[in-house]
N, C-alpha and C positions, 0 to 999 in steps of 0.2 A: 096156674097162668104163672110166665116166665114175663116179668118186669124188661122192658126195655130202655134203655137209658136213651135221650139224647143228647145229641152233641152239643156243646158249646163254645164256639170260633171265638179269636180274639183274631186280630189284625196288627202286626210287629209293623217295626215302623220301616223296616226292609221291604215290605208289601207283600213278605209269607203270612199264610193263615195258619193260626196255632191251636189244635181242637184238643179239647178235656171233656169228657162227662160232666163237669159242672165248672160254675164260675173260679170256685178255689185252682181246680185237678187247670184249667187252662191259664191261669196265673202261673202257675207251676211250671208248666211245659214252655209258656214264654218266659219266665226266668233262664230253666236252663238254654233255652233256645239263643239267648241274650248272650247268655257265658260261652257258650260255644261255638258262638258264629263270628265272636270277639277274640276267641283263641284261634279260630283258623286265616280270622285275618291278620293276626300276630306274624301266623307262622310260616303265611304267603312272604308279608313285608321282610322278615328274616333269609327265607329262601331267596327270594330277589338279591337281596345285600347278599349274601353268597355266593350267588353266581355271578354279581357284577363284578366281587373281588378274586373271583377266578381264573 
């Protein structure tokens, strides 16, 4: 019989739910989410700055 994994959810400060199959996995996914979303914000700011200069 195949064992089913139960999802574990953590909510980020931005309101997005991050899911993993263990507490550790969910925390790692949250860490990745925070890093990528911060970079996304930085890129958007640079894009706005670049468009203003044009």
